[in-house]
FIMIRO-46092 format. One record per residue (C-alpha): x negated, y negated, z; residue number from 1. Coordinates in nm, 4 decimals, m for minus. Example, Ala and Ser with C-alpha at 12.3 -4.5 7.8 and 13.67 -1.06 7.14 Angstrom:
! FIMIRO-46092
+----------+----------+----------+-----+
|       px |       py |       pz |   i |
+----------+----------+----------+-----+
|  m1.2300 |   0.4500 |   0.7800 |   1 |
|  m1.3670 |   0.1060 |   0.7140 |   2 |
+----------+----------+----------+-----+
This chain:
! FIMIRO-46092
+----------+----------+----------+-----+
|       px |       py |       pz |   i |
+----------+----------+----------+-----+
|  m2.6379 |   1.1218 |   1.4498 |   1 |
|  m2.6502 |   1.2169 |   1.0881 |   2 |
|  m2.3594 |   1.0644 |   0.8798 |   3 |
|  m2.2159 |   1.3234 |   0.6607 |   4 |
|  m2.1432 |   1.1684 |   0.3331 |   5 |
|  m1.8169 |   1.1598 |   0.1534 |   6 |
|  m1.6960 |   1.3764 |  m0.1413 |   7 |
|  m1.7715 |   1.0917 |  m0.3774 |   8 |
|  m2.1353 |   1.0191 |  m0.1949 |   9 |
|  m2.2006 |   1.4057 |  m0.2667 |  10 |
|  m2.0927 |   1.3800 |  m0.6168 |  11 |
|  m2.3082 |   1.0724 |  m0.7043 |  12 |
|  m2.6148 |   1.2238 |  m0.5481 |  13 |
|  m2.5090 |   1.5777 |  m0.7729 |  14 |
|  m2.4909 |   1.3337 |  m1.0929 |  15 |
|  m2.8352 |   1.1660 |  m0.9955 |  16 |
|  m2.9841 |   1.5720 |  m1.0206 |  17 |
|  m2.9646 |   1.6759 |  m0.6678 |  18 |
|  m2.8228 |   1.9993 |  m0.6766 |  19 |
|  m2.8457 |   2.0379 |  m0.2927 |  20 |
|  m2.5327 |   1.7606 |  m0.2653 |  21 |
|  m2.3446 |   1.9998 |  m0.5308 |  22 |
|  m2.4088 |   2.3062 |  m0.2896 |  23 |
|  m2.2745 |   2.0861 |   0.0354 |  24 |
|  m1.9607 |   1.9914 |  m0.1976 |  25 |
|  m1.9169 |   2.3544 |  m0.2510 |  26 |
|  m1.9977 |   2.4811 |   0.0782 |  27 |
|  m1.7504 |   2.1724 |   0.1959 |  28 |
|  m1.4506 |   2.3428 |  m0.0163 |  29 |
|  m1.5321 |   2.6628 |  m0.0693 |  30 |
|  m1.2765 |   2.8390 |   0.1930 |  31 |
|  m0.9793 |   2.5818 |   0.0220 |  32 |
|  m1.0774 |   2.7338 |  m0.2878 |  33 |
|  m1.0766 |   3.0977 |  m0.2332 |  34 |
|  m0.7416 |   3.0766 |  m0.0111 |  35 |
|  m0.5536 |   2.9033 |  m0.2717 |  36 |
|  m0.6685 |   3.1578 |  m0.5649 |  37 |
|  m0.6525 |   3.4378 |  m0.2994 |  38 |
|  m0.2442 |   3.2685 |  m0.2621 |  39 |
|  m0.2168 |   3.3744 |  m0.6656 |  40 |
|  m0.4457 |   3.6896 |  m0.7456 |  41 |
|  m0.3393 |   3.8855 |  m0.4333 |  42 |
|  m0.6583 |   4.0534 |  m0.3987 |  43 |
|  m1.0017 |   3.9424 |  m0.2563 |  44 |
|  m1.2630 |   3.9822 |  m0.5045 |  45 |
|  m1.0301 |   3.8726 |  m0.7566 |  46 |
|  m1.0084 |   3.5452 |  m0.5807 |  47 |
|  m1.3437 |   3.5223 |  m0.5045 |  48 |
|  m1.4501 |   3.5041 |  m0.8616 |  49 |
|  m1.1675 |   3.2796 |  m0.9613 |  50 |
|  m1.2733 |   3.0281 |  m0.6991 |  51 |
|  m1.6699 |   3.0806 |  m0.8130 |  52 |
|  m1.5194 |   3.0386 |  m1.1649 |  53 |
|  m1.4055 |   2.7281 |  m1.0464 |  54 |
|  m1.6897 |   2.5926 |  m0.8880 |  55 |
|  m1.8784 |   2.6175 |  m1.2002 |  56 |
|  m1.6345 |   2.4576 |  m1.3973 |  57 |
|  m1.6427 |   2.1751 |  m1.1283 |  58 |
|  m2.0030 |   2.1713 |  m1.1711 |  59 |
|  m2.0062 |   2.1656 |  m1.5682 |  60 |
|  m1.7334 |   1.9024 |  m1.5831 |  61 |
|  m1.8395 |   1.6973 |  m1.2592 |  62 |
|  m1.9230 |   1.3762 |  m1.4589 |  63 |
|  m1.5819 |   1.3625 |  m1.6171 |  64 |
|  m1.4226 |   1.3618 |  m1.2820 |  65 |
|  m1.2426 |   1.0247 |  m1.2922 |  66 |
|  m1.2163 |   0.9199 |  m0.9129 |  67 |
|  m0.8482 |   0.8289 |  m0.9080 |  68 |
|  m0.7517 |   1.1213 |  m0.7165 |  69 |
|  m0.9345 |   1.3070 |  m0.4374 |  70 |
|  m1.2113 |   1.5725 |  m0.5152 |  71 |
|  m1.0171 |   1.8445 |  m0.3704 |  72 |
|  m0.7209 |   1.7605 |  m0.5665 |  73 |
|  m0.9366 |   1.7789 |  m0.9019 |  74 |
|  m1.1038 |   2.1066 |  m0.7601 |  75 |
|  m0.7701 |   2.2636 |  m0.6969 |  76 |
|  m0.6077 |   2.1929 |  m1.0197 |  77 |
|  m0.9517 |   2.3774 |  m1.1636 |  78 |
|  m0.8840 |   2.6822 |  m0.9339 |  79 |
|  m0.4999 |   2.6945 |  m1.0319 |  80 |
|  m0.5751 |   2.7171 |  m1.4024 |  81 |
|  m0.8523 |   2.9623 |  m1.3761 |  82 |
|  m0.6190 |   3.1438 |  m1.1324 |  83 |
|  m0.2860 |   3.0831 |  m1.3776 |  84 |
|  m0.5297 |   3.2209 |  m1.6896 |  85 |
|  m0.6497 |   3.5184 |  m1.5123 |  86 |
|  m0.3129 |   3.6324 |  m1.4291 |  87 |
|  m0.2070 |   3.5347 |  m1.7587 |  88 |
|  m0.4495 |   3.7663 |  m1.9176 |  89 |
|  m0.2773 |   4.0642 |  m1.7088 |  90 |
|  m0.6553 |   4.1532 |  m1.5483 |  91 |
|  m0.6039 |   4.1172 |  m1.2036 |  92 |
|  m0.3973 |   4.3605 |  m0.9783 |  93 |
|  m0.1638 |   4.1615 |  m0.7469 |  94 |
|  m0.0504 |   4.4441 |  m0.5320 |  95 |
|  m0.1362 |   4.3168 |  m0.1925 |  96 |
|  m0.2997 |   4.0421 |   0.0002 |  97 |
|  m0.4399 |   4.1665 |   0.3142 |  98 |
|  m0.6672 |   3.8672 |   0.4418 |  99 |
|  m0.8007 |   3.9323 |   0.7715 | 100 |
|  m1.1104 |   3.7146 |   0.7107 | 101 |
|  m0.8933 |   3.4259 |   0.6758 | 102 |
|  m0.5769 |   3.4236 |   0.8845 | 103 |
|  m0.3173 |   3.1266 |   0.9097 | 104 |
|  m0.4004 |   3.0044 |   1.2238 | 105 |
|  m0.0658 |   2.8291 |   1.4330 | 106 |
|  m0.2158 |   2.5907 |   1.6514 | 107 |
|  m0.1368 |   2.6236 |   2.0494 | 108 |
|  m0.0046 |   2.3413 |   2.1438 | 109 |
|   0.1678 |   2.4402 |   2.4562 | 110 |
|  m0.1501 |   2.5422 |   2.6505 | 111 |
|  m0.3488 |   2.7535 |   2.8857 | 112 |
|  m0.1496 |   3.0664 |   2.8874 | 113 |
|  m0.2569 |   3.3806 |   2.7416 | 114 |
|   0.0223 |   3.4963 |   2.6457 | 115 |
|   0.1187 |   3.2159 |   2.4678 | 116 |
|  m0.1946 |   3.2381 |   2.2729 | 117 |
|  m0.0756 |   3.5666 |   2.1718 | 118 |
|   0.2708 |   3.4577 |   2.0526 | 119 |
|   0.0520 |   3.1953 |   1.8574 | 120 |
|  m0.1185 |   3.4886 |   1.6731 | 121 |
|   0.1592 |   3.7042 |   1.6270 | 122 |
|   0.3924 |   3.3787 |   1.4862 | 123 |
|   0.0743 |   3.2956 |   1.2325 | 124 |
|   0.0603 |   3.7104 |   1.1209 | 125 |
|   0.4515 |   3.6639 |   1.0605 | 126 |
|   0.4268 |   3.3317 |   0.8677 | 127 |
|   0.1552 |   3.5141 |   0.6620 | 128 |
|   0.3474 |   3.8264 |   0.5853 | 129 |
|   0.6291 |   3.5842 |   0.5060 | 130 |
|   0.4310 |   3.3413 |   0.2191 | 131 |
|   0.2940 |   3.6306 |   0.0611 | 132 |
|   0.6154 |   3.7817 |  m0.0534 | 133 |
|   0.6950 |   3.4477 |  m0.1704 | 134 |
|   0.6580 |   3.3592 |  m0.5958 | 135 |
|   0.2923 |   3.2815 |  m0.6554 | 136 |
|   0.4152 |   2.8845 |  m0.7556 | 137 |
|   0.5891 |   2.8738 |  m0.3893 | 138 |
|   0.3184 |   3.0222 |  m0.1975 | 139 |
|   0.0842 |   2.7428 |  m0.3726 | 140 |
|   0.3221 |   2.4463 |  m0.2876 | 141 |
|   0.3475 |   2.5714 |   0.0656 | 142 |
|  m0.0354 |   2.6375 |   0.1115 | 143 |
|  m0.1257 |   2.3206 |  m0.0021 | 144 |
|   0.1406 |   2.1228 |   0.1729 | 145 |
|   0.1161 |   2.2460 |   0.5401 | 146 |
|  m0.2174 |   2.4515 |   0.5487 | 147 |
|  m0.4320 |   2.1872 |   0.3027 | 148 |
|  m0.2110 |   1.8935 |   0.3862 | 149 |
|  m0.1995 |   1.7499 |   0.0615 | 150 |
|   0.0653 |   1.4996 |  m0.0384 | 151 |
|   0.3341 |   1.5603 |  m0.3070 | 152 |
|   0.1335 |   1.3296 |  m0.5549 | 153 |
|  m0.1957 |   1.5457 |  m0.5103 | 154 |
|   0.0025 |   1.8830 |  m0.5362 | 155 |
|   0.1519 |   1.7695 |  m0.8354 | 156 |
|  m0.1661 |   1.6605 |  m1.0454 | 157 |
|  m0.2911 |   1.9923 |  m0.9034 | 158 |
|  m0.0512 |   2.2048 |  m1.0736 | 159 |
|   0.0391 |   1.9477 |  m1.3364 | 160 |
|   0.4261 |   1.8589 |  m1.2787 | 161 |
|   0.5395 |   1.5360 |  m1.1624 | 162 |
|   0.6083 |   1.4669 |  m0.8070 | 163 |
|   0.9650 |   1.4632 |  m0.7918 | 164 |
|   0.9804 |   1.8373 |  m0.9185 | 165 |
|   0.6886 |   1.9175 |  m0.6618 | 166 |
|   0.9732 |   1.7692 |  m0.3985 | 167 |
|   1.2686 |   1.9837 |  m0.5269 | 168 |
|   0.9961 |   2.3248 |  m0.5714 | 169 |
|   0.8805 |   2.2697 |  m0.1957 | 170 |
|   1.2413 |   2.1972 |  m0.0716 | 171 |
|   1.3416 |   2.5614 |  m0.2456 | 172 |
|   1.0038 |   2.6900 |  m0.1187 | 173 |
|   1.0722 |   2.6665 |   0.2262 | 174 |
|   1.4136 |   2.7909 |   0.1890 | 175 |
|   1.2839 |   3.1198 |   0.0451 | 176 |
|   0.9553 |   3.1258 |   0.3217 | 177 |
|   1.2550 |   3.0589 |   0.5915 | 178 |
|   1.4637 |   3.4081 |   0.4724 | 179 |
|   1.1867 |   3.5700 |   0.4203 | 180 |
|   1.0639 |   3.5195 |   0.7888 | 181 |
|   1.4390 |   3.5769 |   0.9035 | 182 |
|   1.4215 |   3.9353 |   0.7034 | 183 |
|   1.0890 |   3.9846 |   0.8600 | 184 |
|   1.1800 |   3.8993 |   1.2238 | 185 |
|   1.5255 |   4.0554 |   1.1987 | 186 |
|   1.3341 |   4.4057 |   1.0665 | 187 |
|   1.1129 |   4.3894 |   1.3647 | 188 |
|   1.3686 |   4.3394 |   1.6300 | 189 |
|   1.5300 |   4.6710 |   1.4363 | 190 |
|   1.2320 |   4.8386 |   1.5555 | 191 |
|   1.2182 |   4.7319 |   1.8934 | 192 |
|   1.5749 |   4.8473 |   1.9658 | 193 |
+----------+----------+----------+-----+
């Protein structure tokens, strides 16, 4: 059995000239970086560009990584900053998010019934649609907290806000998410009747 290196070990190897270690680090976190970028820019091509730029910035600044937080927290703060810079420049089309390649997957905790698997997929699609309707900050906080399982402190580091502010924003984002889900489901019920 081959031991998988930690992020810190990969960083050490990369800093010592092992480019393969950085490639392993990139492969480990590229989907999360892409997903976070996509939450902001709402366009697959631009999200890929933001994620790629972020990894390039991370590689150039790897020696400055302090190791006081997780690598993912540091990387996500770079992705967040890069995406916000792109959005401020107004160079991105933020009209739609159609991410069938990276869907939100809701785990089927109930078991073996095929119809329940379909139900969970449908729930995931509604959740994705509702998140897409949120403001970028709300979508990011929800994504980081629930899908990427980041702590409030880690999210605070990523978006450069105090943890208490993140906690309040998360609470409000949950309320807005609930409202969006209710609107989506109400419209779906009307279509069925």
